[in-house]
C-alpha positions as CSV (number, residue, x, y, z in Angstrom):
1,M,0.0,0.0,0.0
2,L,2.7,2.3,0.7
3,N,4.6,1.9,-2.5
4,E,1.6,2.8,-4.8
5,V,2.9,5.1,-7.8
6,V,0.9,8.1,-7.8
7,E,1.3,10.9,-10.4
8,R,2.2,14.3,-9.0
9,S,0.9,17.2,-11.2
10,W,2.8,19.8,-9.3
11,L,6.2,18.2,-10.2
12,P,8.4,20.0,-12.9
13,K,7.2,18.7,-16.3
14,R,9.8,18.0,-19.0
15,K,9.4,19.1,-22.5
16,R,9.8,16.7,-25.1
17,V,12.7,17.5,-27.8
18,V,12.0,16.2,-31.3
19,N,14.4,17.1,-34.2
20,G,16.3,19.2,-31.9
21,R,13.1,21.3,-31.6
22,L,11.1,21.8,-28.3
23,R,7.6,20.7,-28.7
24,N,5.0,21.8,-26.1
25,R,3.9,18.3,-25.2
26,V,4.2,17.8,-21.4
27,I,5.6,14.6,-20.2
28,S,4.6,13.5,-16.7
29,Q,6.9,12.1,-14.2
30,N,5.8,9.0,-12.0
31,V,7.2,9.3,-8.5
32,E,6.7,6.8,-5.7
33,V,4.7,8.4,-2.9
34,P,3.3,6.8,0.3
35,L,-0.6,6.8,0.1
36,H,-1.2,9.1,2.8
37,V,1.0,11.7,1.5
38,A,-0.5,11.3,-1.9
39,Q,-4.0,11.9,-0.2
40,E,-2.9,15.1,1.5
41,E,-1.3,16.3,-1.9
42,E,-4.5,15.6,-3.9
43,S,-6.1,18.6,-2.6
44,H,-3.2,20.9,-3.6
45,V,-3.1,20.2,-7.3
46,V,-1.7,23.0,-9.5
47,P,-3.0,23.0,-12.9
48,T,-1.1,22.8,-16.1
49,Y,-1.6,25.7,-18.4
50,Y,-0.9,26.0,-22.1
51,Y,0.0,29.5,-22.8
52,A,-1.4,31.1,-26.0
53,G,1.4,32.8,-28.0
54,F,1.7,35.9,-30.2
55,W,0.3,34.5,-33.6
56,L,-2.8,33.0,-32.0
57,R,-3.5,36.1,-30.1
58,F,-3.1,38.1,-32.9
59,W,-5.3,36.2,-35.3
60,A,-8.1,36.3,-32.2
61,F,-7.5,40.3,-32.3
62,L,-8.0,40.6,-35.6
63,L,-11.4,38.5,-35.6
64,D,-12.3,41.0,-32.4
65,M,-11.6,43.9,-34.6
66,L,-13.8,42.7,-37.3
67,V,-16.6,42.4,-34.5
68,V,-15.8,45.8,-33.3
69,F,-16.0,47.5,-36.8
70,S,-19.3,45.6,-37.3
71,L,-20.9,46.9,-34.1
72,N,-19.7,50.4,-35.2
73,G,-21.3,50.1,-38.6
74,L,-24.5,48.8,-36.8
75,L,-24.9,51.2,-34.0
76,V,-22.3,54.2,-34.1
77,Y,-22.4,55.4,-37.7
78,P,-26.5,54.9,-37.9
79,L,-26.8,57.1,-34.9
80,L,-24.5,59.7,-36.0
81,R,-26.3,60.0,-39.2
82,V,-29.8,60.1,-37.7
83,T,-28.9,62.7,-35.2
84,G,-26.7,64.7,-37.6
85,V,-24.2,65.3,-35.0
86,D,-21.5,63.9,-37.1
87,G,-18.6,66.6,-37.6
88,L,-20.4,69.1,-35.5
89,L,-19.1,68.2,-31.8
90,S,-15.4,67.6,-31.0
91,I,-13.5,66.8,-27.9
92,A,-10.3,68.8,-28.3
93,S,-8.8,67.2,-31.5
94,F,-11.0,64.1,-31.5
95,S,-14.2,64.0,-33.3
96,F,-17.3,62.7,-31.7
97,E,-17.2,59.8,-34.1
98,S,-13.7,58.7,-32.9
99,V,-14.8,59.1,-29.3
100,L,-17.5,56.8,-29.7
101,T,-15.8,54.1,-31.6
102,A,-13.1,54.0,-29.0
103,I,-15.9,53.7,-26.3
104,V,-17.4,50.9,-28.2
105,F,-13.9,49.3,-28.6
106,F,-13.2,49.5,-24.8
107,L,-16.6,48.3,-23.6
108,Y,-16.5,45.4,-26.2
109,F,-13.2,44.1,-24.7
110,A,-14.1,44.9,-21.4
111,I,-17.6,43.2,-21.0
112,M,-16.8,40.3,-23.0
113,T,-13.6,39.6,-21.0
114,K,-15.2,40.0,-17.8
115,L,-18.4,38.2,-18.4
116,Y,-16.9,35.2,-20.3
117,G,-13.1,35.5,-20.0
118,Q,-12.8,35.8,-23.8
119,T,-13.8,37.7,-26.6
120,I,-15.5,36.4,-29.7
121,G,-12.1,36.1,-31.4
122,K,-10.7,34.2,-28.6
123,M,-13.8,32.0,-28.3
124,V,-13.2,30.9,-31.9
125,L,-9.9,30.1,-31.3
126,G,-10.1,28.4,-28.0
127,I,-8.1,30.6,-25.7
128,R,-9.3,32.5,-22.5
129,V,-8.0,35.2,-20.2
130,I,-7.4,34.2,-16.5
131,S,-6.1,35.7,-13.6
132,L,-2.6,34.8,-12.3
133,N,-4.0,34.1,-8.9
134,S,-6.5,31.6,-10.2
135,Q,-9.5,33.6,-9.2
136,E,-12.3,35.1,-11.2
137,L,-11.2,38.3,-13.2
138,N,-12.3,41.5,-11.3
139,W,-13.1,44.7,-12.7
140,T,-9.7,46.1,-11.3
141,Q,-8.0,43.7,-13.6
142,I,-10.3,44.2,-16.5
143,I,-9.8,48.2,-16.4
144,F,-6.0,47.7,-16.1
145,R,-5.9,45.3,-18.9
146,E,-8.4,46.4,-21.5
147,G,-8.3,50.3,-20.8
148,I,-4.7,51.3,-19.3
149,G,-3.0,48.7,-21.1
150,R,-4.5,49.1,-24.5
151,F,-4.2,52.8,-24.2
152,I,-0.6,52.6,-23.7
153,H,-0.2,50.1,-26.7
154,Q,-2.3,52.5,-28.9
155,A,-1.3,56.0,-27.7
156,F,1.6,56.1,-30.2
157,F,1.9,54.3,-33.5
158,L,5.4,52.8,-32.4
159,L,4.2,51.5,-29.2
160,Y,2.3,48.6,-31.3
161,A,5.6,47.0,-31.3
162,I,5.2,46.3,-27.7
163,Y,2.7,43.5,-28.5
164,T,5.5,41.4,-29.8
165,M,6.7,41.0,-26.2
166,V,4.0,38.3,-25.9
167,A,6.4,36.0,-28.2
168,F,9.4,36.5,-25.7
169,T,8.0,36.4,-22.4
170,Q,7.9,33.0,-20.4
171,K,4.2,33.2,-19.8
172,K,3.5,34.6,-23.2
173,Q,2.1,38.0,-21.5
174,G,1.9,41.2,-23.1
175,L,2.4,44.5,-21.3
176,H,-1.3,44.7,-20.7
177,D,-1.2,41.4,-19.0
178,I,1.6,42.1,-17.0
179,I,0.1,45.2,-15.8
180,A,-3.2,43.4,-14.7
181,D,-1.6,40.1,-13.6
182,T,-3.3,38.1,-16.2
183,I,-2.5,35.3,-18.8
184,V,-4.0,34.1,-21.7
185,I,-4.2,30.3,-22.0
186,H,-5.7,27.5,-24.3
187,E,-8.9,26.0,-23.3
188,R,-7.7,22.3,-23.9
189,D,-8.4,19.7,-21.3
190,E,-5.6,18.5,-18.9
191,I,-3.4,15.7,-20.5
192,K,-5.3,12.6,-20.7
193,K,-3.8,9.8,-19.1
194,E,-3.4,6.7,-21.6
């Protein structure tokens, strides 16, 4: 009984190397653990996450931009034409139209991320935003991630290059993820035991 083999998911995983390239396959290690220790450790299981990389997130963002442009075409532009305020109002150097489209952009990303943990683009590609502390996303994280983080990226054209840091960080985090303590993961199930 004491020498039963129990798989411990919190142990470090080895990455599989094939043809000199690292693959994202995780190979679990079996360790002999006494049964009473294994029962205590089952309550402290650390999940294995598969981080979503730059290109997957890029394609999800492009799909989301299609959704935002469609929402603007269905809501903002007809509203401006019906009311006739297009071109009459402006805030500093921003037209009323650009302010409304920016609000739709922020609300789409903020509400979808808060309610579902993912936007439509992320749903299509099977990725989701989660908190680093494994709790539900709160509004503070959403505002920092979608509001402040995206504003930093879009304030100047050259700051779009900061998005590429997703490709080079260990947890595939962008600046907006680091600010909000979030990560973007694949929604795939845990590795199935054979």
